[in-house]
N, C-alpha and C positions, 0 to 999 in steps of 0.2 A: 490259471485264470489270468486274463489280461490285466496289466497294470494300467490304471487310468489317471493316476496323479501321484505326485511325491512332494512332500514339504516337511521341513524341520526333521528330517531323518525318518519320516513316516512314509510307508509305501501303501498305497490304496489299490486294491484289486477288485474287479467286478466279479461277484459270484452270481451266476444266473441259472445254475442247475445243481440241485442237491444230489451229488453222486453217491453220498454215503448212506443216507437214510431212506428218503422217499423217491428219489429219482424224479422229482418234480421241479418246475421252475421255482427259484428261490430269490426273493427280493432282498439280497444281502450284499454287503461289501466286506472283503477281508482286509484286515489291517495288520501290517508287520512293523515293528519298531524294535530294533536290536533283537533280544531273545524273546520278546513278547509277541503274542499273536491274539487277535480278537476278531469276532464277527459282529458287525453292526447291522441291524434290521433297517431297511429302507421302506418307507419314508420316515419312520419314527425316530431313527437315530439312536436306538437303544442297543446296548451290548447284549447279545444273546448267547455268546460263548467266548471263553477266554478272558484276558484282562490286559490292561495297559496301565502305565503309571498315570495318576490322576491328571497331571498337567497335559499329557499327550491325549488322554481320553477327551478332555475338554476341548482341545484343538480339533480333534476329529468330529466331535459333536457340533462344533461351530461350523466346520467346513460342510458337513452334511446339511445343516440348516440353510446355509447360503446357496448350496448347489443341489437342493432337493429335486427340483424340476429336471435338471440335467441328468442327475442320477437315474431318475425314473425313465427318462427318454433313452438313456444308454441301456437300461435294463430291457426295455421294450425292443430295442434294436437287437440286443443279444439273443433274446429268446426266439426272435424271428429269423435268426441266422444272418443278420446284417452286421456290417462293421460298426463297432462302437467308437466313440470319440474320447480323446483325452479331456479331462476337466481341469480348469485352472487351479493351480495350487493355492493354498492359504498363504497370504502375504502379510 
């Protein structure tokens, strides 16, 4: 999955197709931080799989809140086969 942002050691990837379970479009973003991995539901910003340390989870939740519209726009582009755009990191 394409990387769309990186901040504070956190890597954010756009997940737009559920290849494992239903093979349907999936409004989620994958997060990696060191040995941790989590999947966050967009636009809600909820963890639906995996875990992160609380401080990093809160940073990701804040980033999703700030960039919700851009995330949804990227998701729409991805499911339609168009190029997605990087999203500004949390500063």
